N, C-alpha and C positions, 0 to 999 in steps of 0.2 A: 504494500500500500504506500503510495507516495503522498508526502505532505504537500498540500496545495492551499494557497490562500484564495479566498473568495474576493475577487476584486484585485487591486494592485497593492493595497496597503494593509498594515496590521500585522499582528503576530501570526506565526504558524499555528494551526490548530493542534490541540493536544491529541496525541495518538493513543487510543485505548489499548490496554494490554489484552492480548488474545491468548488465553491459557490453553485452549484445546482447538486444534484444527478440525474442521468437519471431516467425517469419514467419507462422505460423498460430495461431489462437486455440482451435481445437477439432479433434479427430479423431473421426470418426464411423465405427464399424465397419460392414462389410457382410457378412453379415446382422447386424442389430442385435439384441442380447439384451435385457437389462433397460433400461428407458427412463431411469432416473435416472442422471445423469452423475457422473463422478468429477472432482473439482477438484484441479488441481495448481498450487501457488503459483509465482510467478515465481522466487523464490529456489531452490525445489526444481528447477525447470526449468534454471536457470543452473548449479547444481552438477552436475546430470546431464550437461549439455552439456560442462562443463569436464573432468570426470573421465572420462566414458565416450566422448565424441566427440573432445575435444582431447587426451586421454591424459595429463592432469595428475595428479600425485599429490595426495592429499587436503590435504597441507600447502601445496602450491603453489596449489591452488584456494582454500583458506582465506585465503592472503595476497592473492590477486587480488580476493576478495570482501570482505576486511576483517573476517573472522570467524575463530573458532578451528577447529582441525582436528576437534574434537568436534562442533561445530555442523555442519560439512560432512558428517561421518559421519551425523548424525541426519537432515539434509536428504536425503542420498543414499539412505539406507535407506527413508525415506518415499516419495521419488520413484519408486524402483525398484518398491516394493510397489504403488503406484498404477498404474503403467504395466502391470505384470504382471496386476493385477486387471482392468484395462480390457480387455486382450487376452483373458484367460481367460473373463471373463463377457460379453464383447461389449458393454460399456458405453461410451458416449461419454466422451472425455477432454477436459476444458475446461482450457486453459492460461492462467494468469494472471487468470482470472475467479473471482469469489467467488460462492458459493452464496447463495441468498436468506436462509437462516437465519443466515449469518455476518455479514451487513451490519447 
């Protein structure tokens, strides 16, 4: 994951600590709906794992990842929306991979 600034000024964003790499890199539904995949960031995956799978509170997950509770909340909201959209629309979910237009 590369550190990028939004805009041209300001400090670099804090990089969350990722403790566990995902076992799989993509989930492809059957039957498949739209062909264009949804990309979920490693930080979004990690916070989803910590809060929903490990049962941590957002404060605990933030301390584990080295980010604020607000950042955990934003990552968790984004991750849940992407997973729900992938299931609902039958689109592939790419984990920790960047789309071609983001590189």
